[in-house]
MIMAR-56967 format. One line per 8 residues: their letters; for each residue x, y, z of C-alpha. Coordinates in pm, 1 decimal, decimal comma. Each point is the difference from the previous one (the first is absolute). Example, Ala and Ser with C-alpha at 12.3 -4.5 7.8 and 13.67 -1.06 7.14 Angstrom:
2
AS) 1230,0/-450,0/780,0; 137,0/344,0/-66,0
//
This chain:
629
MIDTSTIN) 9342,3/-14751,7/-2771,2; -148,7/-342,0/-110,9; -344,3/-52,9/97,4; -134,7/-324,1/150,1; -137,2/-144,9/-345,2; 333,3/-11,6/-131,2; 174,5/-135,0/322,5; -231,6/-285,9/-4,3
AIIEQSDK) 7,1/-57,0/-374,8; 390,5/-32,2/89,5; -52,4/-228,7/299,4; -217,7/-217,7/-251,8; 251,8/-48,2/-280,5; 275,6/-83,9/270,3; -219,3/-253,9/142,3; -23,1/-188,0/-354,9
NRGAFAEV) 358,6/74,9/-74,5; 85,6/-195,0/265,8; -223,8/-317,0/-71,6; 194,8/-266,5/160,5; 304,8/165,9/196,9; -255,7/131,4/257,1; -31,7/-389,4/84,7; 389,5/-41,5/22,7
SRSGTAGQ) 40,8/324,0/196,2; -276,5/-162,0/292,6; 219,1/-295,3/19,1; 299,6/177,4/33,0; 181,5/52,0/293,5; 210,2/320,4/108,9; 292,2/-217,5/65,0; 49,8/-26,4/-392,0
GSLSEMIA) 295,6/269,3/-33,2; 25,1/339,8/126,2; -277,2/232,4/37,2; 118,7/220,3/-301,9; 20,5/-272,0/-215,4; -393,0/-142,6/121,7; -45,3/319,6/-146,8; 177,5/-15,3/-314,5
IHAMADPE) -185,4/-330,8/-71,6; -341,5/192,7/-13,4; 118,1/286,3/-185,4; 152,7/-230,2/-298,8; -288,8/-241,3/27,2; -268,1/274,9/-34,0; 133,8/383,5/-34,7; -302,1/175,8/-25,7
APAVFFNG) -127,2/-125,9/351,5; -89,0/267,2/227,9; 244,6/41,5/259,3; -114,7/261,6/187,6; -271,5/260,3/35,7; 45,4/391,3/107,4; -225,8/287,1/-82,4; -131,4/-128,5/-318,7
QVVSYGEL) 380,9/-93,7/-69,2; 45,4/-402,0/-141,7; 381,9/-128,1/31,7; 6,2/-353,7/-175,6; 232,9/-222,7/78,2; 212,1/10,3/-284,7; 48,4/368,2/68,0; 14,5/-52,7/327,9
DRRANQLA) 310,6/-254,3/-20,6; 136,0/243,4/-267,0; 23,8/264,6/178,4; 157,7/-155,5/335,4; 281,1/-143,1/-229,5; 75,9/287,5/-169,6; 23,5/168,0/344,3; 186,5/-324,6/144,2
NHLINLGV) 239,6/49,2/-245,0; 38,6/372,3/62,8; 59,4/-63,1/360,3; 300,0/-289,8/-80,2; 168,8/242,9/-197,8; 9,3/227,5/350,7; 117,7/-279,0/232,1; -295,1/-122,3/117,7
EAETIVAI) 81,2/-406,7/86,3; -76,7/-187,0/285,9; -81,5/166,3/341,9; 9,5/300,3/-158,4; -296,0/213,3/121,3; -189,3/190,9/-194,8; -244,7/256,8/125,5; -371,6/44,9/-204,2
CLDRSPES) -178,2/313,9/140,3; -306,5/0,1/-171,9; -348,5/-55,2/84,7; -243,5/-367,2/-98,2; 11,2/53,1/-399,3; 122,1/-228,5/-300,5; 334,7/211,9/25,3; 47,9/-142,8/365,3
VISSLAVL) -80,8/-328,0/-101,3; 239,5/25,9/-279,3; 297,2/162,3/187,8; -43,8/-326,7/261,7; 34,6/-271,9/-310,9; 280,6/187,1/-156,3; 168,8/-5,0/319,3; -27,4/-324,3/79,8
KAGGAYLP) 79,0/-104,1/-389,1; 360,4/202,1/53,4; 40,3/-222,8/327,9; -23,7/223,7/239,9; -247,9/147,3/287,3; -253,9/217,2/40,0; -100,0/233,4/290,4; -324,8/143,1/-87,1
LDPKLPLE) -60,6/388,3/103,9; -334,9/135,5/39,0; 42,5/365,7/-115,6; -265,1/126,8/210,4; 186,5/-64,4/356,6; 184,0/295,4/131,4; 365,0/123,8/-174,1; 183,2/-40,5/300,3
RLRFMLND) -126,3/-378,3/42,9; 60,2/-69,3/-340,5; 329,2/163,2/-7,9; 58,6/-229,5/332,0; -30,4/-288,1/-187,1; 158,0/80,1/-307,5; 292,4/78,5/211,8; 27,6/-291,5/209,8
AKPSVLIS) -90,5/-260,8/-284,9; 286,8/210,9/-241,8; -201,1/-156,9/-304,4; 221,5/30,0/-298,2; -211,6/83,3/-234,9; -407,8/244,7/75,3; -279,8/-80,2/-265,0; -292,7/286,3/19,5
NSEFAGEI) -126,5/303,3/-204,5; 213,4/232,8/-124,2; -124,5/239,9/235,1; 6,7/-131,2/300,9; 293,3/-171,8/18,1; 193,3/279,9/31,8; -142,9/90,4/364,1; 127,3/-318,8/174,2
AGESCTVV) 277,3/-136,6/-217,3; 367,4/13,4/146,3; 293,1/63,3/-166,0; 85,1/-372,6/-2,2; -272,3/-89,2/-131,2; -78,4/-25,0/-402,2; -359,1/76,6/-93,6; -158,4/-151,2/-304,5
PIDNNREL) -326,5/198,4/-58,5; -254,3/-225,9/-95,2; -185,0/219,1/-241,2; 113,2/148,7/-307,9; 277,5/-188,8/12,6; 184,2/-35,3/-335,3; 316,4/-175,2/101,6; -268,8/-286,2/94,5
EKCSVAAP) -106,2/21,6/-325,0; 355,2/-84,2/-156,3; 23,3/-328,5/208,0; -17,4/-345,9/-99,0; -356,6/-188,0/62,2; 141,0/-309,7/40,6; -4,7/-139,3/288,5; 344,4/65,5/238,9
AIESAKDQ) 215,4/-386,0/13,6; -44,8/56,3/391,7; -22,3/-325,5/240,5; -62,8/101,1/331,4; 42,0/-235,9/329,4; -249,3/-116,2/260,4; 156,4/183,9/254,5; 56,7/300,7/-185,6
LAYVIYTS) -211,9/330,4/131,0; -308,5/95,1/-190,1; -118,4/286,3/192,4; 4,2/212,4/306,6; -287,9/157,1/185,6; 47,6/279,4/262,8; -250,7/-107,9/321,9; -55,3/230,1/330,5
GSTGEPKG) 343,2/-40,6/197,1; 31,4/-4,3/394,2; 297,5/221,9/-12,6; -219,3/295,7/-98,8; 145,6/-29,2/-361,2; -178,3/-252,8/-269,8; 173,4/-320,4/-85,6; 37,1/-167,4/-327,8
VEITIENL) -101,0/-388,2/-33,7; 213,5/-189,4/-242,4; -227,7/-286,3/-190,5; 210,0/-253,9/-223,7; -107,8/-176,8/-346,8; -122,5/-338,2/167,7; -206,1/212,8/240,8; -194,9/185,6/-308,7
LNLIEWHR) -17,4/-319,9/-195,2; -160,9/-209,0/350,8; -239,1/246,4/-6,3; -112,9/12,1/-320,2; 10,9/-372,0/-63,0; -223,5/-52,9/333,9; -276,5/335,2/-88,8; -31,3/-151,9/-386,1
SEFSVSSK) -28,4/-408,8/125,3; -221,5/126,6/287,8; -255,9/237,9/-187,4; -3,6/-173,0/-313,5; 142,5/279,7/-179,1; -22,2/17,8/-410,4; 10,5/243,8/-283,6; -363,0/48,6/-12,0
DRASHLAG) -0,9/181,1/364,5; 16,9/362,5/19,2; 113,8/98,2/347,4; 53,7/320,3/143,4; 271,4/243,4/128,9; -67,4/226,6/264,5; 259,7/-23,5/235,1; 286,2/306,9/56,6
VSFDAAVW) 331,7/-120,2/-172,4; 182,3/53,2/324,4; -226,7/-242,5/169,5; 103,4/-355,6/-23,3; -345,2/-119,5/-103,7; 60,9/144,2/-360,0; 219,4/-288,8/-49,6; -269,2/-237,9/50,3
EVWPYLTA) -274,9/203,0/-233,1; 342,6/-7,1/-275,7; 183,7/-284,9/-57,1; -249,4/-298,3/50,2; -225,4/85,4/-265,8; 217,9/164,2/-232,0; 254,3/-383,9/0,8; -366,0/-106,7/-91,7
GASLYVPD) -52,6/161,3/-272,4; -329,1/215,5/176,5; -86,0/329,2/-28,1; 89,7/301,8/221,7; -273,1/298,9/100,0; 122,4/273,7/149,8; -277,1/235,9/158,3; 9,5/382,7/-5,5
EPTRLAPE) 65,3/144,8/354,5; -379,0/120,3/123,3; -81,3/-310,2/-134,3; 214,5/-265,1/174,4; -109,5/198,7/365,2; -339,9/-5,6/-30,2; -167,8/-300,5/95,6; -322,5/-2,7/-256,5
ALRDWLVA) 189,0/149,4/-281,9; 252,9/-258,8/42,0; -267,0/-247,9/28,3; -111,2/119,9/-322,2; 308,7/0,7/-164,5; 58,7/-343,4/51,5; -336,3/-118,7/-97,3; 45,0/191,7/-321,6
NQITISFL) 379,3/-103,9/-94,3; -140,0/-359,2/127,5; 286,6/-48,9/221,8; 40,3/-321,0/84,6; 280,0/20,1/270,0; 43,7/258,1/241,9; 200,6/122,8/284,6; -121,4/253,7/267,7
PTVLAERV) 127,5/110,0/311,0; -208,4/-117,3/307,9; -119,7/368,2/61,6; -159,6/11,7/-355,2; -103,7/-364,0/-16,8; -165,7/43,1/243,5; -234,0/235,9/-96,7; -26,7/-152,1/-327,7
MILDWPPD) -115,2/-311,2/78,1; -311,1/164,4/146,3; -108,4/150,4/-306,7; -303,4/-144,8/-191,6; 209,5/-221,4/-304,7; -153,7/-114,9/-324,8; -24,8/-348,0/13,0; 174,3/-87,1/-368,2
AALRFLLT) 265,5/249,7/120,9; 340,8/-166,3/-130,0; 168,8/44,4/305,1; 148,5/-327,6/107,5; 225,9/94,6/298,0; 15,3/301,7/226,6; 353,2/-27,4/184,8; 62,5/185,4/291,1
GADTLHRY) 226,5/78,7/258,3; 253,2/262,9/176,9; -231,8/23,9/312,7; -259,3/-218,2/203,2; -284,3/-77,8/-114,3; -278,5/34,2/190,5; -271,2/-93,9/-241,6; -138,5/-306,4/-181,8
PENGLPFE) -144,6/-21,4/-338,4; -415,8/38,0/-26,6; -142,5/-323,4/-165,2; -108,9/92,4/-413,3; 368,2/193,5/-70,2; 57,1/-146,4/-353,0; 401,8/-20,1/123,9; 208,5/-204,1/264,1
LVNNYGPT) 153,0/244,9/257,4; 391,5/-101,3/84,1; 177,9/113,4/300,9; 369,8/44,0/21,2; 298,6/72,5/187,7; 340,6/76,7/-37,7; 271,3/214,9/60,5; 220,1/176,7/-235,9
ECTVVATS) 310,6/-205,9/122,6; -187,5/-323,5/-142,4; -92,5/124,3/-330,8; -353,5/123,5/53,9; -163,4/-308,2/84,6; 78,7/-277,3/263,1; -369,1/-88,9/81,3; -359,6/-54,9/-175,0
GRVRSCAT) -307,2/-89,8/53,3; -354,6/-2,9/-163,6; -242,2/162,7/229,2; -394,9/-151,5/-19,5; -298,1/152,1/138,0; -8,3/-51,7/381,9; -228,6/106,3/331,2; 326,4/-84,7/214,5
TDLPTIGR) 94,2/372,9/178,4; 358,6/-112,4/-42,7; 189,9/177,2/-250,5; 80,5/-182,6/-322,6; 356,2/-194,9/15,3; 254,4/93,5/-230,0; 24,2/-322,5/-167,1; 289,5/-279,5/-2,8
AITNAQIY) 368,2/35,6/-118,2; 42,1/78,5/-417,6; 204,8/-261,0/-196,4; 343,2/-58,1/147,2; -22,7/190,8/258,3; -29,1/-80,5/366,4; -181,8/154,7/324,1; 105,1/-53,8/356,2
ILDQELAH) -139,2/142,0/280,7; 241,9/-33,7/272,4; 73,9/167,0/336,4; 279,7/235,3/130,9; 246,2/-332,7/16,5; -102,6/-79,0/-381,6; -192,4/-284,2/135,3; -349,9/-125,3/-185,5
VQPGEAGE) -275,6/132,9/233,2; -281,5/-245,0/28,0; -267,3/5,3/-283,6; -254,4/275,2/100,0; 251,4/204,8/235,1; 114,6/303,2/-77,4; 334,5/90,7/-181,2; 254,5/172,6/-211,6
IFIGGQNV) -19,9/-55,2/-348,9; 302,4/-123,4/-188,3; 66,0/-35,9/-407,4; 223,7/-241,2/-181,3; -5,4/-146,5/-301,3; 72,5/124,4/-375,4; -183,7/301,5/34,8; 249,4/173,6/296,1
GRGYLNRP) 197,5/293,5/-141,2; 354,6/72,4/10,1; -59,2/257,6/300,8; 55,0/350,0/-9,8; 250,3/219,2/-221,4; 305,6/96,5/184,1; -139,9/-70,7/314,0; 187,5/-343,5/118,3
DLTLERFI) -98,2/103,7/314,6; -350,0/10,8/-25,3; -21,7/-269,0/-202,4; 215,5/-244,5/233,2; -287,8/102,6/266,8; -262,6/-68,9/-213,8; 53,5/-277,6/-251,3; 149,2/-294,4/237,0
SDPFSTQP) 132,2/-308,2/-78,3; -255,5/-305,7/-63,1; -4,1/-262,4/276,2; -230,8/-239,1/-110,3; 127,1/-19,8/-396,5; 258,8/-169,5/-119,6; 72,2/185,0/-305,1; 336,3/173,6/69,6
GARLYRTG) -20,9/406,8/85,3; -376,1/-60,9/9,2; -139,9/325,4/205,1; -321,6/81,0/167,0; -132,6/339,9/13,2; -127,2/164,8/335,2; -298,7/175,3/-58,1; -142,3/135,4/298,6
DLARQLPD) -301,0/-99,6/-43,1; -237,3/-202,6/259,1; -223,7/-314,4/-111,8; -146,2/-352,6/94,1; -52,0/-274,8/-236,5; -385,5/-110,7/34,5; -89,9/-379,2/25,8; -54,0/-27,5/-408,1
GDIAYLGR) 334,2/131,0/-46,1; -65,8/384,5/-99,7; 184,1/253,1/188,1; -198,4/303,0/157,5; 187,5/312,2/22,5; 63,5/180,7/348,6; 170,7/315,3/-89,0; 334,2/137,5/87,5
ADEQIKIL) 256,6/-111,9/215,8; 144,6/340,1/31,4; -110,0/345,1/-78,8; -27,0/-60,7/-388,9; -328,9/142,9/-134,0; -171,7/-4,7/-340,8; -213,8/266,9/-128,0; -147,2/-54,5/-319,4
GHRIEPAE) 189,5/-281,2/-113,8; 322,4/190,4/40,2; 211,4/-134,1/324,1; 193,0/292,1/176,3; 198,2/-4,4/263,1; -74,0/296,4/275,9; 394,1/46,8/54,1; 4,8/126,0/-321,9
VEAAIDRF) -292,6/234,3/36,9; 123,9/93,9/298,6; 355,1/102,0/-105,9; -141,9/208,8/-239,9; -269,3/157,8/216,0; 351,7/70,3/276,1; 165,5/163,4/-290,8; -305,1/314,8/58,7
PEIVSSVV) 262,9/281,2/190,6; -274,7/-5,5/284,6; -66,7/-328,1/82,9; 201,8/-183,2/274,7; -128,8/-305,4/-40,5; -279,6/-242,0/-164,8; -200,3/-317,7/-12,1; -172,1/-149,4/-293,2
VARSVDSS) -320,6/-214,2/53,0; -311,9/-119,9/-199,1; -354,7/24,4/137,0; -240,0/-150,2/-105,4; -318,3/163,0/-128,7; -224,1/-294,8/-106,9; 113,2/-400,3/-12,5; 144,8/131,8/-344,9
ERRLTAYV) 129,9/292,3/-8,9; 324,9/112,8/195,8; 131,7/358,8/28,2; 375,2/128,0/82,1; -21,9/191,4/342,3; 368,3/175,2/67,6; 35,5/125,7/338,1; 285,2/240,0/106,3
TMRNGSTP) 152,5/221,1/231,8; 136,6/346,5/-59,5; 281,7/237,0/48,1; -82,8/310,9/253,5; -370,7/-39,6/4,4; -27,7/79,9/-373,9; -288,5/-135,5/-188,1; 17,1/-43,8/-408,5
SATELREF) -347,0/-17,1/-203,9; -74,4/-335,2/-149,6; 22,4/134,9/-317,8; 351,8/123,9/99,4; 120,4/-343,7/80,3; -199,0/-223,1/-294,1; 142,7/255,2/-256,9; 343,4/-104,0/168,9
LQSSLPDY) -55,4/-316,3/-15,1; -131,9/-1,3/-367,4; 412,8/60,1/-159,2; 96,8/-342,7/148,2; -308,1/-237,1/66,4; -270,5/-107,7/-248,4; -376,5/72,1/51,2; -72,4/-315,8/199,5
MLPAMFVK) 236,5/45,1/234,2; -84,3/374,8/156,0; -188,2/-49,0/298,0; -313,7/91,7/35,1; 25,7/167,1/313,2; 243,1/194,7/193,0; -17,1/-57,0/399,1; 179,9/214,1/205,4
LEQLPLTA) 109,7/-113,1/346,1; 240,2/135,8/281,2; 223,8/-335,1/6,9; -57,6/-320,0/-143,8; -105,2/-256,4/241,2; 237,6/-284,3/67,2; 15,1/-350,8/155,2; 196,2/-110,0/265,3
NGKVNRAA) 314,5/-114,4/-224,4; -13,3/377,3/-130,4; -174,2/-106,8/-329,5; -315,5/214,6/-145,6; -328,1/-145,6/128,4; -208,0/-19,9/-254,7; -297,3/-129,3/170,2; 41,5/325,6/203,3
LPEPTSEN) -31,4/221,6/-282,7; -348,4/223,6/31,1; -253,3/-35,9/-214,5; -0,4/369,4/-281,5; -258,3/232,7/154,2; -95,6/349,4/-138,2; 246,2/117,7/298,7; 330,4/-143,8/-76,3
TLRDENFV) -20,8/-71,4/-351,9; 209,6/278,7/-205,9; -252,0/234,2/-213,1; 83,5/188,0/-275,6; 64,4/368,5/37,4; -239,3/141,2/-173,9; -268,2/-260,1/169,1; -359,7/134,8/-73,2
APRSPIEQ) -316,8/-209,3/91,6; -283,5/-69,7/-219,2; -208,5/324,7/-66,3; -258,7/-136,8/-251,1; -257,3/-223,1/12,8; 153,0/-170,5/-251,4; 350,3/36,3/140,5; -123,8/-145,0/316,6
RLGKILCS) -131,4/-293,9/-114,2; 250,0/-43,5/-194,0; 210,7/7,2/258,3; -181,3/-237,7/186,5; 18,7/-242,0/-267,6; 444,3/2,2/-0,3; 9,0/-40,9/385,5; -216,5/-333,3/-45,4
LLALSEVS) 198,2/-86,5/-324,5; 337,4/60,6/138,5; -50,5/-45,4/359,3; 70,6/345,7/120,1; -119,9/253,2/246,2; -3,7/291,9/-182,9; 114,5/116,7/-353,8; 15,2/371,9/-171,5
VNDNFFLL) -188,8/119,8/-275,0; 386,4/47,2/-136,8; 110,9/-339,2/83,5; 129,5/-233,4/-334,0; -180,6/-348,5/8,1; 308,1/-167,5/-132,2; 263,3/192,8/244,1; -293,2/-128,9/273,0
GGHSLLGT) 71,0/-389,8/-93,8; -236,0/-15,7/-258,1; 61,9/-166,8/-292,1; -181,7/-99,6/-308,9; -158,2/-320,4/87,1; -176,4/236,9/322,3; -53,3/245,7/-279,3; -225,4/-216,4/-149,7
QLIGKIRG) -149,4/-77,1/329,4; -58,8/401,1/82,5; -142,5/52,2/-360,6; -276,0/-275,9/89,0; -79,3/194,4/338,3; -31,8/332,3/-140,6; -226,6/-153,7/-304,2; -194,2/-133,3/356,6
AFGVDLSL) -9,0/304,6/182,8; -32,5/271,4/-314,9; -169,4/-169,5/-293,0; 298,3/38,8/-213,3; 268,3/-126,4/-177,4; 369,0/60,8/-11,2; 273,9/-146,4/-202,9; 346,1/-102,0/165,6
RTLFDTPT) 179,2/259,5/-194,0; -244,8/261,9/138,3; 142,4/-117,5/329,4; 361,7/35,6/-132,9; -50,6/317,9/-111,9; -228,9/121,8/309,7; 106,2/-180,1/308,4; -42,3/247,4/246,1
IAELSSEI) -334,8/38,9/211,4; -48,4/312,0/-75,5; 92,6/-62,5/-432,3; -235,9/-286,3/12,3; -295,3/154,3/164,6; 1,1/248,8/-286,1; 2,7/-248,9/-256,2; -294,8/-182,2/168,6
ERLIIARV) -182,8/345,5/72,0; 55,2/64,7/-356,5; -124,0/-353,3/-114,4; -313,0/-15,6/253,1; -63,2/398,8/-205,2; 14,5/-129,1/-333,4; -236,9/-289,5/82,2; -233,2/195,0/170,7
ENMSEDEA) 1,3/277,0/-329,4; -55,0/-331,9/-193,4; -313,1/-149,6/196,8; -369,0/29,3/-169,3; -207,6/219,3/251,7; -174,4/-328,5/152,1; 364,9/-183,6/73,5; 59,8/335,8/194,5
RALLA) -298,5/-32,5/206,6; 66,6/-366,4/56,7; 348,3/70,3/112,0; -76,0/214,2/213,2; -272,7/-189,1/152,4
//
């Protein structure tokens, strides 16, 4: 483990070594050469410059480039070439960055897979994408790899050490596939989005220019590897010679801890999903914090920044199909009750707000967002039908083959040219920055043997929190417990797609034309919501008070002492709020780790009682009298 003073010494020495090269980097553009060539230039100019920081480990640009070259040469020996998909199942780490770079160096396209996803979902994506190679840790790879997939373990692989450290002599075409990322699918299955090298380079060039990225910058890498924001967090900075900082899991999800980490590591640019950004920007910040830009996106932004923050807040919008970002705008402190805008189109992107006939709506009128330009991806992997439906011919372009992506999002253009986001035109949902097709969740629920049909909607808890609620009808009057349903769904859906509540109905309400009438779905109540079979009401004063806190926080009518906070719809961000409310109610401090280890009311109450007793035992007589008073 490298201590902070050593890390700072490495950075200081690297800054001295770069000298005039830093000035060249600042004035250069991302359009000069391929992505891998831009990174290689920094590795040659200053091989000891820090590229990635993770858990006290520092990977230099020289090591990053050398290891990526070795892996790339190994991949080429395995037959990887243009349009070859290589799956990478690794968490955020230097190895995930090295592996992605190696695939690009070999001329292939990388498919990032989050190892924390359910095995069934990972296996589906591997079977659908049919990658020729899977890069992962040796222990995990065997659990998900298919017979036709060559496994390359990234750890303890002596084959890699034998490979040449020289960069492969590979030239890539701009229309060549760069990466594939899976999103929730309306057909009940995930769908892979294909992004080209031209798409990716346009994002990099815009980002570096818009935020004046240089080798002096320190950027954070917090997004999960299968979330397209991770693309944005990595490549614009490494191609500029900047340093990438990767926080540990507890830190990246706890607002106060994350703020302290950003300040301590002198991060200059950071992306945070909207829900997390809204919590971080209301905290107290030291005026001399190094953070220049706090970038956010993935959900509707409900809050303007307060005066006096040391950084600029930038709101961004863009579907995965259009290479992460399509519009961007700086958000100033403002007294208006209107929501912050999503800014304007980025460089080489066009935003059209159209009606159902694909005609421009009048300024100020609502219409659907269509996106054109260099950031529009190729389409959906192995889904020509869906590609034709969503990627249509661009009637406003003179470029041969130009296309528009139909987003399904509604917006209107404001008098100053900014775009106000109005929501979805269909039933697609965003929860914690993740795009969710209700049909995919419904398809998973309907596989439960006792369920006849289901419909999934998002219900608002407050102005910024929404929870998935599933309405279900049963066979022969059966009533499974909520725990049974969640455990069944956990095998195929990630946690953010699990409904917080299950409401049992005799039949789903329908419109006159036979479609599900979502507006007529009833509010969840204690009578219609499925309970756990071992429901036990709170008993002690601590359990009762804690139960009220949880009901308020999760918008529930009642909870059992055996309910798991995370299976009720809780997540790490809500966990930090729960810890704060426990501190206020009981005067004790719990860690986020404690919440993970003891997630039920019964377990949390026991821990709170233990801490209260310990606190009292350590009090002086006067302190005890004051507490009783």
